[in-house]
NUNUSE-457403 format. One record per atom (N, C-alpha, C): x, z, y; residue in one letter; atom name. Coordinates in nm, 3 decimals, m for minus. Example, Ala and Ser with C-alpha at 12.3 -4.5 7.8 and 13.67 -1.06 7.14 Angstrom:
2
<node px="1.319" pz="0.780" py="m0.569" r="A" a="N"/>
<node px="1.230" pz="0.780" py="m0.450" r="A" a="CA"/>
<node px="1.320" pz="0.780" py="m0.330" r="A" a="C"/>
<node px="1.285" pz="0.708" py="m0.225" r="S" a="N"/>
<node px="1.367" pz="0.714" py="m0.106" r="S" a="CA"/>
<node px="1.290" pz="0.787" py="0.003" r="S" a="C"/>
//
This chain:
64
<node px="9.132" pz="7.837" py="8.715" r="X" a="N"/>
<node px="9.207" pz="7.744" py="8.799" r="X" a="CA"/>
<node px="9.280" pz="7.813" py="8.907" r="X" a="C"/>
<node px="9.410" pz="7.800" py="8.923" r="X" a="N"/>
<node px="9.480" pz="7.853" py="9.033" r="X" a="CA"/>
<node px="9.474" pz="7.767" py="9.157" r="X" a="C"/>
<node px="9.457" pz="7.830" py="9.264" r="X" a="N"/>
<node px="9.459" pz="7.761" py="9.394" r="X" a="CA"/>
<node px="9.526" pz="7.839" py="9.506" r="X" a="C"/>
<node px="9.556" pz="7.770" py="9.618" r="X" a="N"/>
<node px="9.622" pz="7.844" py="9.725" r="X" a="CA"/>
<node px="9.508" pz="7.914" py="9.809" r="X" a="C"/>
<node px="9.537" pz="8.027" py="9.878" r="X" a="N"/>
<node px="9.447" pz="8.088" py="9.964" r="X" a="CA"/>
<node px="9.444" pz="8.027" py="10.097" r="X" a="C"/>
<node px="9.338" pz="8.016" py="10.157" r="X" a="N"/>
<node px="9.332" pz="7.949" py="10.296" r="X" a="CA"/>
<node px="9.383" pz="8.060" py="10.393" r="X" a="C"/>
<node px="9.410" pz="8.016" py="10.508" r="X" a="N"/>
<node px="9.462" pz="8.099" py="10.618" r="X" a="CA"/>
<node px="9.364" pz="8.209" py="10.665" r="X" a="C"/>
<node px="9.238" pz="8.181" py="10.635" r="X" a="N"/>
<node px="9.134" pz="8.284" py="10.678" r="X" a="CA"/>
<node px="9.150" pz="8.413" py="10.596" r="X" a="C"/>
<node px="9.219" pz="8.418" py="10.495" r="X" a="N"/>
<node px="9.241" pz="8.547" py="10.415" r="X" a="CA"/>
<node px="9.351" pz="8.634" py="10.495" r="X" a="C"/>
<node px="9.439" pz="8.573" py="10.575" r="X" a="N"/>
<node px="9.541" pz="8.636" py="10.645" r="X" a="CA"/>
<node px="9.493" pz="8.767" py="10.711" r="X" a="C"/>
<node px="9.388" pz="8.760" py="10.783" r="X" a="N"/>
<node px="9.332" pz="8.884" py="10.848" r="X" a="CA"/>
<node px="9.289" pz="8.991" py="10.749" r="X" a="C"/>
<node px="9.242" pz="8.956" py="10.632" r="X" a="N"/>
<node px="9.193" pz="9.048" py="10.528" r="X" a="CA"/>
<node px="9.311" pz="9.129" py="10.484" r="X" a="C"/>
<node px="9.421" pz="9.069" py="10.465" r="X" a="N"/>
<node px="9.545" pz="9.131" py="10.418" r="X" a="CA"/>
<node px="9.636" pz="9.168" py="10.530" r="X" a="C"/>
<node px="9.583" pz="9.249" py="10.618" r="X" a="N"/>
<node px="9.666" pz="9.284" py="10.737" r="X" a="CA"/>
<node px="9.794" pz="9.356" py="10.701" r="X" a="C"/>
<node px="9.898" pz="9.313" py="10.765" r="X" a="N"/>
<node px="10.039" pz="9.358" py="10.736" r="X" a="CA"/>
<node px="10.111" pz="9.278" py="10.634" r="X" a="C"/>
<node px="10.042" pz="9.195" py="10.563" r="X" a="N"/>
<node px="10.107" pz="9.113" py="10.457" r="X" a="CA"/>
<node px="10.117" pz="8.973" py="10.507" r="X" a="C"/>
<node px="10.213" pz="8.904" py="10.452" r="X" a="N"/>
<node px="10.231" pz="8.754" py="10.491" r="X" a="CA"/>
<node px="10.186" pz="8.674" py="10.368" r="X" a="C"/>
<node px="10.110" pz="8.568" py="10.402" r="X" a="N"/>
<node px="10.068" pz="8.475" py="10.291" r="X" a="CA"/>
<node px="10.174" pz="8.363" py="10.288" r="X" a="C"/>
<node px="10.242" pz="8.348" py="10.180" r="X" a="N"/>
<node px="10.328" pz="8.239" py="10.150" r="X" a="CA"/>
<node px="10.270" pz="8.137" py="10.058" r="X" a="C"/>
<node px="10.226" pz="8.019" py="10.102" r="X" a="N"/>
<node px="10.169" pz="7.924" py="10.011" r="X" a="CA"/>
<node px="10.272" pz="7.856" py="9.923" r="X" a="C"/>
<node px="10.235" pz="7.842" py="9.799" r="X" a="N"/>
<node px="10.319" pz="7.772" py="9.708" r="X" a="CA"/>
<node px="10.242" pz="7.668" py="9.637" r="X" a="C"/>
<node px="10.302" pz="7.602" py="9.536" r="X" a="N"/>
<node px="10.212" pz="7.507" py="9.451" r="X" a="CA"/>
<node px="10.114" pz="7.575" py="9.376" r="X" a="C"/>
<node px="9.988" pz="7.553" py="9.402" r="X" a="N"/>
<node px="9.875" pz="7.612" py="9.329" r="X" a="CA"/>
<node px="9.863" pz="7.763" py="9.330" r="X" a="C"/>
<node px="9.937" pz="7.831" py="9.425" r="X" a="N"/>
<node px="9.928" pz="7.977" py="9.439" r="X" a="CA"/>
<node px="9.966" pz="8.017" py="9.565" r="X" a="C"/>
<node px="9.936" pz="8.138" py="9.606" r="X" a="N"/>
<node px="9.979" pz="8.199" py="9.732" r="X" a="CA"/>
<node px="10.045" pz="8.334" py="9.704" r="X" a="C"/>
<node px="10.157" pz="8.358" py="9.759" r="X" a="N"/>
<node px="10.223" pz="8.486" py="9.741" r="X" a="CA"/>
<node px="10.204" pz="8.581" py="9.861" r="X" a="C"/>
<node px="10.157" pz="8.702" py="9.830" r="X" a="N"/>
<node px="10.140" pz="8.800" py="9.942" r="X" a="CA"/>
<node px="10.269" pz="8.880" py="9.940" r="X" a="C"/>
<node px="10.326" pz="8.880" py="10.064" r="X" a="N"/>
<node px="10.464" pz="8.948" py="10.078" r="X" a="CA"/>
<node px="10.444" pz="9.052" py="10.189" r="X" a="C"/>
<node px="10.501" pz="9.171" py="10.166" r="X" a="N"/>
<node px="10.493" pz="9.267" py="10.260" r="X" a="CA"/>
<node px="10.532" pz="9.410" py="10.207" r="X" a="C"/>
<node px="10.534" pz="9.507" py="10.284" r="X" a="N"/>
<node px="10.564" pz="9.639" py="10.243" r="X" a="CA"/>
<node px="10.427" pz="9.708" py="10.210" r="X" a="C"/>
<node px="10.434" pz="9.769" py="10.089" r="X" a="N"/>
<node px="10.319" pz="9.850" py="10.040" r="X" a="CA"/>
<node px="10.363" pz="9.992" py="10.077" r="X" a="C"/>
<node px="10.284" pz="10.058" py="10.166" r="X" a="N"/>
<node px="10.321" pz="10.189" py="10.222" r="X" a="CA"/>
<node px="10.320" pz="10.299" py="10.130" r="X" a="C"/>
<node px="10.210" pz="10.299" py="10.049" r="X" a="N"/>
<node px="10.185" pz="10.407" py="9.957" r="X" a="CA"/>
<node px="10.099" pz="10.362" py="9.846" r="X" a="C"/>
<node px="10.065" pz="10.453" py="9.754" r="X" a="N"/>
<node px="9.963" pz="10.427" py="9.646" r="X" a="CA"/>
<node px="9.830" pz="10.385" py="9.691" r="X" a="C"/>
<node px="9.782" pz="10.454" py="9.792" r="X" a="N"/>
<node px="9.646" pz="10.425" py="9.846" r="X" a="CA"/>
<node px="9.642" pz="10.281" py="9.903" r="X" a="C"/>
<node px="9.750" pz="10.237" py="9.972" r="X" a="N"/>
<node px="9.758" pz="10.103" py="10.026" r="X" a="CA"/>
<node px="9.754" pz="10.000" py="9.912" r="X" a="C"/>
<node px="9.832" pz="10.027" py="9.811" r="X" a="N"/>
<node px="9.841" pz="9.939" py="9.688" r="X" a="CA"/>
<node px="9.698" pz="9.925" py="9.629" r="X" a="C"/>
<node px="9.629" pz="10.033" py="9.605" r="X" a="N"/>
<node px="9.491" pz="10.029" py="9.555" r="X" a="CA"/>
<node px="9.396" pz="9.959" py="9.649" r="X" a="C"/>
<node px="9.413" pz="9.973" py="9.781" r="X" a="N"/>
<node px="9.335" pz="9.899" py="9.870" r="X" a="CA"/>
<node px="9.358" pz="9.738" py="9.865" r="X" a="C"/>
<node px="9.482" pz="9.703" py="9.852" r="X" a="N"/>
<node px="9.510" pz="9.559" py="9.828" r="X" a="CA"/>
<node px="9.450" pz="9.511" py="9.699" r="X" a="C"/>
<node px="9.468" pz="9.587" py="9.591" r="X" a="N"/>
<node px="9.404" pz="9.548" py="9.460" r="X" a="CA"/>
<node px="9.261" pz="9.536" py="9.469" r="X" a="C"/>
<node px="9.192" pz="9.633" py="9.538" r="X" a="N"/>
<node px="9.046" pz="9.620" py="9.564" r="X" a="CA"/>
<node px="9.007" pz="9.496" py="9.633" r="X" a="C"/>
<node px="9.086" pz="9.460" py="9.742" r="X" a="N"/>
<node px="9.053" pz="9.335" py="9.811" r="X" a="CA"/>
<node px="9.066" pz="9.215" py="9.710" r="X" a="C"/>
<node px="9.170" pz="9.213" py="9.646" r="X" a="N"/>
<node px="9.183" pz="9.094" py="9.543" r="X" a="CA"/>
<node px="9.074" pz="9.091" py="9.457" r="X" a="C"/>
<node px="9.025" pz="9.203" py="9.395" r="X" a="N"/>
<node px="8.909" pz="9.204" py="9.309" r="X" a="CA"/>
<node px="8.785" pz="9.161" py="9.383" r="X" a="C"/>
<node px="8.758" pz="9.215" py="9.511" r="X" a="N"/>
<node px="8.638" pz="9.188" py="9.580" r="X" a="CA"/>
<node px="8.624" pz="9.040" py="9.614" r="X" a="C"/>
<node px="8.737" pz="8.973" py="9.642" r="X" a="N"/>
<node px="8.739" pz="8.833" py="9.667" r="X" a="CA"/>
<node px="8.741" pz="8.739" py="9.545" r="X" a="C"/>
<node px="8.758" pz="8.805" py="9.426" r="X" a="N"/>
<node px="8.761" pz="8.728" py="9.300" r="X" a="CA"/>
<node px="8.896" pz="8.657" py="9.281" r="X" a="C"/>
<node px="8.997" pz="8.709" py="9.340" r="X" a="N"/>
<node px="9.135" pz="8.650" py="9.330" r="X" a="CA"/>
<node px="9.201" pz="8.705" py="9.210" r="X" a="C"/>
<node px="9.262" pz="8.622" py="9.126" r="X" a="N"/>
<node px="9.335" pz="8.658" py="9.007" r="X" a="CA"/>
<node px="9.474" pz="8.707" py="9.051" r="X" a="C"/>
<node px="9.518" pz="8.824" py="9.007" r="X" a="N"/>
<node px="9.645" pz="8.877" py="9.032" r="X" a="CA"/>
<node px="9.729" pz="8.827" py="8.908" r="X" a="C"/>
<node px="9.843" pz="8.747" py="8.946" r="X" a="N"/>
<node px="9.918" pz="8.694" py="8.845" r="X" a="CA"/>
<node px="10.046" pz="8.791" py="8.813" r="X" a="C"/>
<node px="10.109" pz="8.848" py="8.920" r="X" a="N"/>
<node px="10.224" pz="8.931" py="8.897" r="X" a="CA"/>
<node px="10.246" pz="9.020" py="9.026" r="X" a="C"/>
<node px="10.317" pz="9.134" py="9.005" r="X" a="N"/>
<node px="10.361" pz="9.219" py="9.113" r="X" a="CA"/>
<node px="10.507" pz="9.234" py="9.090" r="X" a="C"/>
<node px="10.576" pz="9.211" py="9.192" r="X" a="N"/>
<node px="10.722" pz="9.223" py="9.185" r="X" a="CA"/>
<node px="10.789" pz="9.314" py="9.295" r="X" a="C"/>
<node px="10.872" pz="9.398" py="9.261" r="X" a="N"/>
<node px="10.944" pz="9.484" py="9.361" r="X" a="CA"/>
<node px="11.066" pz="9.405" py="9.403" r="X" a="C"/>
<node px="11.086" pz="9.384" py="9.532" r="X" a="N"/>
<node px="11.199" pz="9.315" py="9.584" r="X" a="CA"/>
<node px="11.276" pz="9.402" py="9.681" r="X" a="C"/>
<node px="11.407" pz="9.372" py="9.691" r="X" a="N"/>
<node px="11.482" pz="9.450" py="9.787" r="X" a="CA"/>
<node px="11.515" pz="9.593" py="9.737" r="X" a="C"/>
<node px="11.581" pz="9.659" py="9.820" r="X" a="N"/>
<node px="11.618" pz="9.804" py="9.794" r="X" a="CA"/>
<node px="11.506" pz="9.893" py="9.840" r="X" a="C"/>
<node px="11.447" pz="9.965" py="9.747" r="X" a="N"/>
<node px="11.335" pz="10.058" py="9.779" r="X" a="CA"/>
<node px="11.380" pz="10.195" py="9.750" r="X" a="C"/>
<node px="11.345" pz="10.290" py="9.841" r="X" a="N"/>
<node px="11.371" pz="10.434" py="9.809" r="X" a="CA"/>
<node px="11.265" pz="10.488" py="9.722" r="X" a="C"/>
<node px="11.305" pz="10.532" py="9.597" r="X" a="N"/>
<node px="11.210" pz="10.576" py="9.507" r="X" a="CA"/>
<node px="11.166" pz="10.719" py="9.531" r="X" a="C"/>
<node px="11.242" pz="10.784" py="9.625" r="X" a="N"/>
<node px="11.202" pz="10.924" py="9.658" r="X" a="CA"/>
<node px="11.232" pz="11.031" py="9.553" r="X" a="C"/>
<node px="11.312" pz="10.984" py="9.446" r="X" a="N"/>
<node px="11.350" pz="11.081" py="9.341" r="X" a="CA"/>
<node px="11.490" pz="11.139" py="9.375" r="X" a="C"/>
//
């Protein structure tokens, strides 16, 4: 069952914004590097939160 995250999760995902939607919450923010991404994924796993999608938005510098 999908549900929205409560505001108490805001501090756990420091630097990210929680945007509530119908039956889900979207985490929005800049992922600094691969280690930051893995840290976010670890938090989701530790809290038992299902990851539905990851989307790249805006113009990002690929460094290539």
